[in-house]
C-alpha positions as CSV (number, residue, x, y, z in Angstrom):
1,M,104.8,76.3,83.7
2,Q,107.2,79.1,85.2
3,I,106.9,79.8,88.9
4,K,105.6,83.5,88.9
5,P,104.5,84.1,92.7
6,R,103.6,87.8,91.8
7,Q,101.0,86.3,89.0
8,N,100.4,83.4,91.0
9,L,99.2,84.8,94.3
10,L,97.0,87.8,92.6
11,E,94.9,85.0,91.0
12,I,94.7,83.4,94.4
13,W,93.7,86.5,95.9
14,Q,91.4,87.4,93.6
15,A,89.4,84.0,93.7
16,L,89.8,84.4,97.7
17,A,87.9,87.5,97.5
18,R,85.3,86.3,95.2
19,H,84.6,83.3,97.4
20,S,84.7,84.9,100.5
21,F,83.6,88.7,100.5
22,D,79.9,88.9,99.5
23,A,79.3,92.7,99.1
24,G,82.4,93.4,100.9
25,T,81.6,91.4,104.1
26,W,84.0,88.4,104.9
27,S,81.8,85.4,105.4
28,W,83.4,81.9,107.1
29,G,81.3,79.6,105.2
30,E,78.6,77.3,106.5
31,L,81.5,75.3,108.5
32,G,83.1,79.0,109.9
33,G,83.7,78.4,113.4
34,L,83.9,74.8,113.5
35,S,87.5,74.1,113.6
36,S,90.1,76.4,114.4
37,V,92.5,74.7,112.0
38,T,90.4,75.3,108.9
39,D,89.8,78.9,109.9
40,A,93.5,79.7,110.2
41,E,94.0,78.2,106.8
42,R,91.6,80.5,105.2
43,L,92.9,83.6,107.0
44,L,96.6,82.8,106.4
45,C,96.0,82.6,102.5
46,L,95.3,86.5,102.9
47,L,97.3,87.2,105.8
48,Y,100.1,85.8,105.1
49,P,101.7,87.2,101.8
50,A,100.4,90.7,103.2
51,T,102.5,90.2,105.9
52,E,105.6,88.2,104.7
53,M,106.2,89.5,101.0
54,E,106.2,93.9,100.5
55,P,104.7,94.1,97.0
56,F,101.4,92.4,98.9
57,R,101.5,94.9,102.0
58,L,98.2,95.9,103.4
59,D,99.1,97.7,106.1
60,D,99.9,100.7,104.7
61,P,97.3,102.3,102.5
62,D,99.3,105.1,100.7
63,T,101.7,101.6,99.7
64,T,99.0,99.3,98.6
65,Q,99.9,98.1,94.8
66,L,97.4,98.8,91.8
67,D,97.1,95.0,91.1
68,V,96.7,94.0,94.7
69,E,94.0,96.2,94.9
70,R,92.6,95.2,91.9
71,A,92.9,91.5,93.1
72,L,91.0,92.3,95.9
73,R,88.2,94.4,94.6
74,N,85.4,92.5,96.2
75,A,86.8,93.1,99.5
76,G,86.8,97.1,99.4
77,D,89.6,99.3,98.1
78,S,92.9,100.2,99.4
79,R,91.4,102.6,102.9
80,E,88.9,99.8,103.4
81,L,90.9,97.0,103.3
82,P,93.2,97.1,106.5
83,A,90.3,98.1,108.5
84,K,88.0,95.4,107.6
85,L,91.0,92.7,108.1
86,V,90.9,94.2,111.4
87,E,87.4,93.5,112.1
88,I,88.1,89.8,110.5
89,L,90.9,89.2,112.6
90,A,88.8,90.2,115.4
91,D,85.9,88.0,114.9
92,F,88.7,85.1,114.6
93,M,89.6,85.9,118.0
94,E,86.5,85.5,119.1
95,K,84.8,82.5,117.5
96,H,87.9,80.6,119.0
97,R,88.1,81.6,122.7
98,G,86.1,80.1,125.1
99,Q,85.5,80.6,128.6
100,E,88.2,79.3,129.9
101,G,90.9,80.8,127.3
102,P,91.9,80.4,123.8
103,T,90.6,77.5,121.6
104,F,92.4,75.4,119.0
105,V,89.6,72.5,118.4
106,G,90.2,70.1,115.7
107,G,86.5,70.1,114.8
108,H,85.4,68.5,111.8
109,S,89.0,68.2,111.0
110,F,89.1,65.1,112.9
111,A,87.3,61.8,111.6
112,P,86.3,58.5,113.3
113,E,88.3,55.4,112.6
114,D,85.2,53.7,111.9
115,P,82.9,55.6,109.5
116,E,79.8,54.1,111.1
117,Q,80.8,55.6,114.6
118,E,79.8,59.4,115.3
119,L,82.6,61.5,117.8
120,T,81.4,63.0,120.6
121,R,81.6,66.7,121.2
122,E,84.2,66.5,123.6
123,Q,87.0,64.8,120.7
124,R,85.8,67.6,118.3
125,D,86.8,70.2,121.2
126,V,90.1,68.5,121.7
127,G,93.0,71.1,120.5
128,V,95.1,69.7,117.8
129,V,99.1,70.8,116.9
130,D,97.8,72.0,113.3
131,S,96.0,74.6,115.1
132,Y,98.8,75.4,117.5
133,S,101.2,75.4,114.5
134,L,98.8,77.7,112.5
135,S,98.1,80.0,115.5
136,I,101.9,81.1,116.3
137,T,101.7,82.1,112.3
138,V,98.4,84.3,112.6
139,C,99.0,85.7,115.9
140,L,102.6,86.4,114.7
141,A,101.2,87.6,111.4
142,T,98.3,89.8,113.2
143,L,100.9,91.4,115.4
144,G,103.0,92.3,112.7
145,F,100.0,93.6,110.8
146,L,98.6,95.8,113.5
147,K,101.9,97.7,115.0
148,V,102.5,99.3,111.4
149,Y,98.6,100.2,110.9
150,R,97.9,101.5,114.1
151,G,99.9,104.0,112.9
152,K,98.6,104.6,109.8
153,T,94.8,105.5,110.7
154,R,93.3,107.9,113.4
155,R,89.7,106.4,113.3
156,V,88.8,106.4,117.2
157,S,86.8,103.0,116.7
158,T,89.1,101.6,114.9
159,L,92.5,102.5,117.2
160,A,90.0,100.5,120.2
161,L,89.3,97.5,118.2
162,I,93.1,97.2,117.0
163,D,94.4,97.2,121.0
164,R,91.6,94.8,122.1
165,L,92.7,92.7,119.2
166,R,96.1,93.1,120.2
167,D,95.8,91.9,123.9
168,E,93.6,89.1,122.6
169,T,96.0,88.0,120.4
170,S,99.2,87.9,122.2
171,A,96.7,86.1,124.8
172,R,96.0,83.4,122.1
173,L,100.0,83.3,121.0
174,T,100.9,82.3,124.4
175,A,98.3,79.7,124.8
176,A,99.5,78.2,121.5
177,M,103.2,78.0,122.3
178,I,102.0,76.5,126.0
179,S,100.3,73.6,124.2
180,M,103.3,73.4,121.4
181,L,105.6,72.8,124.4
182,R,103.0,70.3,125.9
183,S,102.6,68.4,123.1
184,F,106.4,67.7,122.4
185,T,107.7,64.1,123.5
186,V,110.6,61.8,123.6
187,D,109.2,58.1,123.5
188,V,112.2,55.9,124.9
189,V,112.1,52.3,124.1
190,D,113.4,49.1,124.5
191,N,115.8,47.8,121.7
192,S,114.2,44.6,122.4
193,S,110.6,45.6,121.8
194,D,108.5,45.2,118.7
195,Q,109.1,49.0,118.1
196,G,112.7,48.6,119.0
197,Q,113.0,46.2,116.6
198,A,111.2,48.3,114.1
199,L,113.7,51.2,114.5
200,T,116.7,49.0,114.5
201,R,115.5,47.2,111.2
202,L,114.9,50.7,109.7
203,L,118.0,51.8,110.2
204,G,119.6,48.8,109.7
205,R,118.1,48.2,106.6
206,G,119.8,44.6,106.4
207,R,123.1,45.9,106.2
208,L,124.1,46.1,110.1
209,S,123.6,43.7,112.7
210,D,121.0,44.7,115.6
211,R,124.3,45.2,117.7
212,Q,126.3,47.7,115.3
213,V,122.9,49.6,115.1
214,L,122.8,50.0,118.9
215,Q,126.2,50.6,119.1
216,R,125.9,53.3,116.2
217,F,123.1,54.8,118.2
218,Q,124.5,55.4,121.3
219,D,127.6,57.0,119.9
220,R,125.4,59.1,117.0
221,F,123.0,60.5,119.7
222,K,125.0,60.5,123.0
223,S,125.4,64.3,123.3
224,L,121.6,64.9,122.2
225,R,120.6,62.4,124.8
226,A,122.1,64.5,127.7
227,L,120.9,67.7,125.9
228,I,117.2,66.2,126.3
229,A,117.8,64.9,129.7
230,E,119.5,68.1,131.0
231,S,117.7,70.7,129.3
232,V,114.3,70.1,127.9
233,T,112.2,70.7,131.0
234,L,109.1,72.5,130.3
235,G,106.0,70.5,129.5
236,L,108.3,67.2,129.4
237,D,107.3,64.7,132.0
238,V,110.1,64.1,134.4
239,D,109.9,60.0,133.9
240,V,110.9,60.3,130.5
241,T,114.5,62.2,130.7
242,D,115.3,59.8,133.6
243,E,114.5,56.6,131.0
244,L,116.3,58.5,128.5
245,R,119.5,58.5,130.3
246,N,119.9,54.5,130.0
247,E,122.2,54.4,126.9
248,N,121.4,50.7,126.2
249,R,117.9,52.3,124.9
250,L,116.6,53.7,122.0
251,F,114.5,56.9,121.2
252,E,112.1,59.1,119.2
253,C,111.5,62.5,119.9
254,G,108.6,65.0,118.0
255,W,105.4,66.5,118.5
256,A,102.5,64.1,119.4
257,W,99.0,64.8,117.9
258,S,97.7,67.2,120.7
259,V,98.8,68.0,124.5
260,V,100.2,64.8,126.0
261,E,98.6,62.8,128.6
262,G,100.3,63.9,131.8
263,A,102.3,66.6,130.0
264,P,102.9,68.8,133.3
265,E,101.6,72.2,133.5
266,I,103.7,75.4,132.5
267,D,104.4,78.1,135.2
268,L,103.7,81.5,134.5
269,E,103.0,84.9,135.8
270,P,99.8,85.5,137.2
271,S,98.4,88.3,135.0
272,T,99.5,85.8,132.1
273,A,98.4,82.7,133.6
274,H,95.0,84.9,133.5
275,D,95.1,85.8,130.0
276,V,95.7,82.5,128.8
277,G,93.2,80.6,130.9
278,K,93.5,76.9,132.0
279,Q,95.7,74.7,130.8
280,P,94.1,71.9,129.0
281,Q,94.3,68.1,130.2
282,G,96.3,65.6,128.0
283,V,94.8,63.2,125.7
284,A,97.7,61.9,123.0
285,R,99.8,59.0,124.0
286,P,103.3,60.2,124.2
287,V,104.1,59.0,121.0
288,P,105.8,61.2,118.4
289,Y,104.1,61.3,114.9
290,L,106.0,62.7,111.9
291,Y,103.7,64.7,110.3
292,F,102.8,66.3,113.4
293,T,106.2,66.9,113.7
294,V,106.7,68.8,110.5
295,V,103.7,70.9,111.6
296,A,104.9,72.0,114.6
297,L,108.6,72.9,113.2
298,D,107.0,74.8,110.1
299,G,105.4,77.3,113.1
300,I,108.1,77.7,115.5
301,V,110.4,78.9,112.9
302,D,108.1,82.1,112.9
303,L,109.0,82.7,116.3
304,F,112.6,83.7,115.8
305,S,112.0,84.9,112.3
306,E,114.0,88.5,111.4
307,R,110.3,90.0,111.2
308,T,109.5,88.8,114.5
309,L,112.8,90.2,116.2
310,V,112.6,93.4,114.0
311,L,109.1,94.2,115.3
312,G,109.8,93.1,119.0
313,L,106.5,91.0,118.7
314,L,107.2,88.5,121.9
315,T,106.9,89.8,125.3
316,A,109.2,88.5,128.0
317,E,107.3,85.5,128.8
318,Q,106.7,84.5,125.0
319,Q,110.5,85.0,124.4
320,R,111.1,82.6,127.5
321,L,108.6,80.0,125.9
322,A,110.2,80.7,122.1
323,E,113.5,79.8,123.4
324,A,112.3,76.4,125.1
325,L,110.6,75.8,121.4
326,R,113.8,76.6,119.8
327,L,115.5,73.9,122.1
328,R,112.8,71.5,121.0
329,W,113.0,72.7,117.1
330,E,117.1,72.5,117.1
331,I,117.2,69.2,118.8
332,T,114.1,67.5,116.7
333,Q,115.8,68.3,113.1
334,Q,119.4,66.9,114.5
335,Y,117.7,64.0,115.7
336,W,115.4,62.9,112.3
337,S,118.2,64.0,109.8
338,A,120.9,61.9,111.7
339,I,118.1,59.1,111.1
340,A,117.5,60.0,107.8
341,R,121.4,59.7,107.5
342,F,121.9,56.9,109.7
343,D,124.2,55.3,106.6
344,D,126.5,57.5,104.8
345,A,126.5,54.6,102.2
346,A,122.8,53.9,102.2
347,W,120.6,56.2,103.9
348,P,117.5,55.0,105.4
349,L,115.6,57.8,104.3
350,E,116.6,56.6,100.1
351,D,114.8,53.5,100.8
352,I,111.1,54.5,100.1
353,P,109.2,54.4,101.6
354,W,109.2,55.1,105.2
355,R,107.5,52.8,107.5
356,T,107.0,54.3,111.1
357,T,108.1,52.4,113.7
358,L,105.4,51.9,116.4
359,Q,101.8,51.5,114.3
360,Q,103.9,50.2,111.0
361,L,102.3,52.2,108.7
362,E,104.1,52.5,105.4
363,S,103.8,55.4,103.0
364,E,105.7,58.0,100.6
365,Y,104.0,60.8,102.4
366,F,106.1,59.7,105.5
367,S,109.4,59.6,103.4
368,L,108.8,63.4,102.8
369,S,107.6,64.5,106.2
370,V,111.5,62.9,107.3
371,A,112.9,64.3,104.0
372,S,110.9,67.7,105.2
373,I,112.8,67.7,108.4
374,L,116.0,66.8,106.6
375,V,116.0,70.0,104.8
376,Y,115.3,72.3,107.7
377,D,118.4,70.9,109.3
378,L,120.5,71.1,105.7
379,V,119.0,75.3,106.1
380,R,120.3,75.1,109.3
381,R,123.8,73.7,109.1
382,R,124.7,74.6,105.6
383,A,124.4,71.6,103.3
384,T,127.2,69.7,101.7
385,D,126.7,69.1,98.0
386,D,126.7,65.5,98.4
387,D,123.8,65.5,101.1
388,L,122.1,67.8,98.8
389,T,122.8,66.1,95.5
390,R,120.8,62.9,97.5
391,T,118.1,64.8,98.6
392,V,117.5,66.3,95.5
393,A,117.3,62.6,94.1
394,V,114.9,61.9,96.8
395,M,112.8,64.6,96.2
396,E,112.7,63.5,92.7
397,R,111.8,59.7,93.2
398,L,108.6,61.2,95.6
399,A,107.4,63.1,92.6
400,E,107.3,60.4,90.1
401,R,106.2,57.6,92.7
402,G,103.1,60.0,93.7
403,R,102.7,60.1,89.8
404,I,103.2,63.9,89.8
405,T,106.0,63.7,87.0
406,S,104.8,60.1,85.7
407,G,101.7,58.6,84.6
408,T,99.4,56.4,86.8
409,T,98.5,52.8,85.9
410,R,95.2,51.2,86.2
411,D,94.1,51.0,89.8
412,D,97.2,52.9,91.1
413,P,97.7,52.6,94.8
414,A,99.2,55.9,94.4
415,I,96.6,57.9,93.5
416,G,95.8,57.6,97.5
417,L,98.0,59.7,98.1
418,H,96.2,62.5,96.8
419,N,92.6,61.1,97.3
420,P,91.2,60.0,100.1
421,G,94.6,60.7,101.4
422,V,97.1,58.9,104.0
423,S,95.3,58.9,107.5
424,L,96.7,58.4,111.2
425,P,95.1,57.0,113.8
426,L,95.4,59.7,117.0
427,L,96.6,57.2,119.6
428,G,94.9,58.2,122.9
429,S,91.3,59.6,121.5
430,E,89.9,56.6,122.3
431,K,89.9,57.4,126.0
432,L,87.2,59.8,125.0
433,G,84.5,58.1,122.6
434,P,85.6,56.4,119.0
435,A,88.8,56.2,117.8
436,M,89.8,59.0,115.7
437,K,92.0,60.0,112.8
438,W,93.7,62.7,110.6
439,T,93.9,62.3,107.1
440,M,96.7,64.3,105.0
441,T,96.0,65.2,101.0
442,D,98.7,67.7,100.8
443,F,101.1,65.4,99.7
444,S,101.9,67.4,96.1
445,A,101.4,70.8,97.6
446,H,104.0,69.4,100.5
447,L,106.4,68.4,98.2
448,L,106.1,71.5,96.1
449,K,106.8,73.8,99.2
450,R,110.3,71.6,100.3
451,T,111.6,71.3,96.7
452,I,111.6,75.5,96.7
453,Q,113.2,75.5,100.2
454,L,116.0,73.4,98.7
455,C,116.1,75.3,95.7
456,A,116.7,78.5,97.9
457,L,119.2,76.7,100.0
458,S,121.3,75.0,96.6
459,R,124.4,76.9,95.8
460,N,125.1,74.3,93.0
461,I,123.9,75.5,90.2
462,A,123.2,71.5,88.4
463,S,121.0,70.9,91.5
464,Q,118.9,74.6,91.6
465,D,118.1,73.4,87.8
466,R,116.9,70.2,88.9
467,L,115.2,71.5,91.6
468,L,113.5,74.3,89.7
469,R,112.5,72.0,86.7
470,L,110.9,69.5,89.4
471,A,108.9,72.6,91.2
472,E,107.7,73.5,87.8
473,G,106.5,70.0,87.4
474,I,104.8,70.1,90.7
475,L,103.1,73.4,90.1
476,D,101.9,72.1,87.0
477,H,100.1,69.3,88.2
478,L,98.5,71.8,91.1
479,W,97.5,74.2,89.2
480,A,95.5,72.0,87.0
481,R,93.5,70.8,90.4
482,R,91.9,74.2,90.7
483,I,88.2,74.3,91.1
484,T,86.7,75.5,87.6
485,E,83.1,75.8,88.3
486,G,80.8,75.5,91.5
487,E,81.6,76.7,95.1
488,G,85.5,77.9,95.0
489,V,86.3,78.6,92.0
490,G,90.0,79.0,91.1
491,L,91.0,77.6,94.3
492,W,91.8,74.2,95.5
493,D,91.4,71.1,95.6
494,N,89.7,69.3,92.3
495,V,92.0,65.9,92.5
496,H,89.2,64.4,89.9
497,A,90.9,66.7,87.1
498,V,94.1,65.4,87.6
499,Y,93.1,61.9,88.1
500,P,89.9,60.9,86.4
501,E,89.9,57.8,88.1
502,C,89.3,59.0,91.6
503,P,86.2,59.4,93.2
504,A,85.0,63.2,92.8
505,R,84.7,64.9,96.0
506,E,81.2,66.3,97.5
507,S,82.7,69.7,97.9
508,P,86.3,69.9,96.5
509,L,86.8,73.2,98.6
510,S,89.8,72.6,100.4
511,W,91.3,75.7,102.5
512,S,94.4,73.5,103.6
513,I,95.6,72.8,100.3
514,T,94.8,76.1,99.1
515,E,96.8,77.9,102.1
516,R,99.6,75.5,101.4
517,V,99.9,76.6,97.6
518,T,99.6,80.3,99.0
519,E,102.7,79.4,101.4
520,C,104.6,78.0,98.2
521,M,104.2,81.3,96.6
522,V,105.6,83.1,99.3
523,A,108.7,80.8,99.6
524,A,109.1,81.0,95.8
525,H,109.0,85.1,96.3
526,G,112.4,84.2,98.7
527,L,113.6,82.1,96.4
528,Y,113.7,85.2,93.4
529,S,114.8,87.5,96.3
530,Q,118.3,86.0,96.7
531,N,120.7,86.5,94.3
532,P,121.5,84.2,91.5
533,I,124.5,81.3,92.3
534,R,127.5,82.4,91.4
535,S,129.3,80.7,89.0
536,Q,133.3,80.3,89.2
537,E,133.7,79.8,85.3
538,M,131.0,82.9,84.4
539,S,133.1,85.0,86.8
540,T,136.4,84.3,85.3
541,L,135.0,85.4,81.8
542,A,133.2,88.0,83.2
543,Q,136.8,89.5,84.8
544,A,138.3,88.8,81.8
545,A,135.9,90.9,79.3
546,L,136.1,93.5,82.0
547,S,139.4,94.1,81.8
548,E,139.7,93.8,78.1
549,A,137.0,96.6,78.2
550,A,138.6,98.7,80.5
551,H,141.7,98.8,78.6
552,L,140.5,99.7,75.6
553,F,138.1,102.4,76.8
554,G,141.3,103.7,77.9
555,K,143.0,103.5,75.1
556,E,140.2,105.1,73.2
557,Q,140.4,108.0,75.5
558,M,144.1,108.5,74.9
559,N,144.0,108.3,71.3
560,Q,140.8,110.3,70.4
561,P,139.9,114.0,70.9
562,A,138.0,114.3,73.7
563,P,134.0,115.1,72.8
564,A,132.0,117.9,73.4
565,P,130.0,117.2,76.6
566,R,126.5,117.6,75.0
567,S,127.4,115.7,71.7
568,P,126.2,112.0,70.6
569,Q,130.1,111.0,71.2
570,G,130.0,112.6,74.4
571,E,126.6,110.7,75.3
572,Q,127.8,107.5,74.3
573,V,131.7,107.8,76.2
574,R,129.1,108.6,79.6
575,A,126.8,105.4,79.2
576,I,130.3,103.3,78.1
577,E,131.6,104.5,81.7
578,A,128.2,104.0,83.5
579,D,128.3,100.1,82.2
580,L,131.9,99.7,83.2
581,R,131.0,100.9,86.5
582,R,127.7,99.0,87.0
583,A,129.6,95.9,86.0
584,R,132.8,96.6,88.2
585,Q,129.6,96.6,90.7
586,L,128.0,93.1,89.9
587,L,130.9,91.3,89.3
588,D,131.0,89.3,92.7
589,R,126.9,88.9,92.7
590,Q,125.6,88.7,89.4
591,P,129.0,87.9,87.2
592,G,126.6,86.5,84.2
593,T,125.3,90.1,84.1
594,A,128.6,91.5,84.5
595,H,129.9,89.7,81.1
596,S,127.2,91.0,79.4
597,L,127.7,94.6,80.4
598,A,131.3,94.3,79.3
599,L,130.3,92.5,76.0
600,G,128.3,95.3,75.2
601,V,130.8,97.8,76.0
602,L,133.5,96.3,73.8
603,A,131.1,95.9,70.7
604,R,130.3,99.7,71.1
605,L,134.1,100.6,71.3
606,Y,134.4,98.6,67.7
607,E,131.7,100.2,66.4
608,L,133.4,103.3,67.2
609,D,136.6,102.3,65.9
610,R,134.6,100.9,62.3
611,A,132.5,104.0,61.9
612,R,136.2,106.4,61.8
613,G,137.5,103.6,59.1
614,D,140.3,102.7,61.4
615,S,142.2,99.8,60.7
616,G,143.1,99.5,64.2
617,S,146.5,100.6,64.2
618,R,146.1,103.8,66.1
619,G,142.8,103.2,67.8
620,V,141.2,100.0,69.6
């Protein structure tokens, strides 16, 4: 199916309003308040498009579009919607604030590794990087929404609630940024250890000796190693930076699953420290996870988006924290991009599936995670055609291996990517009770988002066409997984509809998948908002056609009497002038359209000449 972000989002919003609003009142459902992750995902299905896409804005009742209002009619009309959204956001902030400040509990998103055991309350209350990242996005979207809506309402009670909500949202944003900083880690390993040997094998792939890998690693990461040791100080253990200076050791960097054990607290201004509350003790082992690293990058990028900067959403303290996160964002991209492309002749990323170094877990999901970080880096440094072409091939192979664009076999293990998903042991959680795990089921939606991002990056027509066809195939797959009956009709995720051999879930509704599909549609909107790729061949044709059309039009005006201003001939001449002017304006941005306009002018000039019965000796 063709990707139609506006129509697709309207369908999602209609299903969301039908499910989440009961007689105009928002309902969090039975599990509401038990997981900040799930509640934030549910909110973002509505809030993210409303703040990232101009046609879906809800902060100005006078500009709400009719199809948007119709899709959300279960929630209220254009005057009621923004006020209700303020109340919903205030309720979210209240639900996820404890006595000591904002909370980021994983709740029921955590699961015990041993299904026979039960997690303790203390374990379920641990914060998780997913929540920190989602909270950054929710808070920035909320602050932007409030900044506009405050000038559109005069209701005293609403204005008071907006002011209180703004303060609570800002405090939550600061707390999320602090926890995000304290969850970043650098894992320094001896190259002779099991983990060091696993990393060496990953990079060498049987093509390079251990000595060659170490030498190349030292050369490639020398400047990055120095940058981390000298500049990354907030929230990182000093012992780690000392170990990092030893160039004979390997290292990995990224985000752990939660605040790292022993991570130092971050110094704040007294007023900010009071609002944020007590900084939690770290639980996670200082080991980077690919999944949580990608999740962190997705949230951090919103801190320095154009919208955040234009609206001035960050305080001075938050700007300091944002700069520290931006440094980690750039370092992480550079590191994993270099790891993915370590050997130019044969990228480690091209050897699917990827295997993690410490836990020795192997999955296409980890290949997708590395590819996701590579996509961020390609956007940051303007990818070469070779890098882009090779990354496109990786995406196509992942879609095939994930049985999204290819058929399944009997007892196909690839179905496990989607149901029950890929599980990660959460190292360090065993100190609080039974060992915990985190499960990812969003392989398809994750792949679609990265494919659309690559498509927006591509300036190569052939690569973009491959990516568009791949994205449409993935969307076909995802659209077939919408729930068609029972709770959550029109939302996700009925995996059983696509893979009948997999067990049906007791409760198929997944706000995680629904939110990620929503993100994909917002990304697609950004893709179609760009100018099309400029083809040099088409530009040459357009210039030639425009030159001929302009010359013949000048000749027509020279050889024929000037038509009366209001005559049909006069109207036609003015239309030709307008098309020629428009074609010149579009020549650089849309050469295909300029070519079409020039051909239209040539056709009309020919018709004028033929209508006069002119043989061509005097006219065109």
